[in-house]
N, C-alpha and C positions, 0 to 999 in steps of 0.2 A: 483584512482579507489572508487566506490562507490555502495552500490545495492539499487536498485529506485525497486517501487510499475510501473505496466505495468496497463493494460486497463484491464485485465483479476479479478481483483480484484473487478469492477463493479460492485454494486447489489452481490459482494459471501459476502466482505468481512469477510474471516476468518480472527481471529486475534491470531492464534497460533501464529502465529510471534516475539506479543508480549511480549511474555509469556519467549523465550529465549535472548531477544535481551539488552547485557548487560549494554548501553548504554543509553536507554529510546531513540531511536533516529524517533520513531511512531507517528505520528498525526493522529489526524485522521476527516474525513467530514463525511459529508451525507449518502455517500453511497462507501465512501472505506477508503484505507488508505493509506498515503507515507510517506516517508523516508526523511528526514532531509540530505542531503548530507555530509554538513560541519558537522553533528555531529557522523555518521556512522564510527566506522573506519575501514570498511572493513574484518567481522570478516565471515560473510557469515555465520553465524549461523540458521538464520532465513528462507534462501533460501529453503533446504529439509523440512523446517516447513509448508512450504505455501501449502494446498493440491490445490488450485488452479491455480497455477505454474507462479502464479503471480508477484513474488520477480525476478530483473533480477542484474546481475553485467552493470555499467556503460558500461563495455569495447565493449556488443555484438552490433550489427552493426545498423541502422534503429530505437534509442533509445533515439536522441538527444529528439526526440517532450518531451518525458516522464520524463529525466531527469531537465529540466524548470519546468513541471509540478510539481513537488515531490521538488523542490527549490518553486515554486513561494506558492504553497499551506502549505507547510511545514511550513513557516513563518505565515502564519493564522490562522490554524486549531488551536486546541488546543493538547497539547501532549498526549498522552493517554500510560500507562507502567501495563494497567490490561487487563486481557485478557475479553470478552466478547461474547454472543453470538453472533454467523452469525443467519441475517436473516434467516429465517423459509424457504423461500423461492432460497436462497441461489444457492442449488444442482442444482434449474434448468436455473441458468443464469448460469452456468461454462461451460468456452468454446463455448457464443455467440459471432456473431460476431459482430464487432460495437458497441460496449458497448460506446463509448467513444462519439460517436455522435449521438448515442439512449440517453445515461441514464444519462452520467455526470455533479453530482449535482454542484457548487461551495459553498455551503452550509456548512457550520461548523457542527461537529459531538457534541456530550458532551463532549470528553476528558473523562480525570478522575472528 
C-alpha cells in the first residue's frame, strides 16, 4: 500500500502534507502535488493534514488512475520538501467536480 494524491489537490495545492512527511516523497506540479509510490513508507501522517482531503490510500476502490498519475509525475516533477503558500483562490476550487479534465497541468512546479 501507498498513499496517493487525487484530483481535489488540483488548483488547491495545500502543502500541509509536505511538512509532516518523514521521507520527502512529494513532488510538485504546476497546480498539484503527487506522492512517489516507491518512496512512500505508508505511514499515513500526510492524509489527515490535507485540508482538501485529496490524499488517499491506494487500496481504496477506483483510484488506479491516480496511482498511475502519481507514479508518472513523481518521476517528472521536482521534489518538494518545504511548505509554500497555497494559491490565493485555493478555497474556491476545493470540492469542484471534474478538476482533472478541466484544470490538470502536466507542467512541473518549482520544487525546492
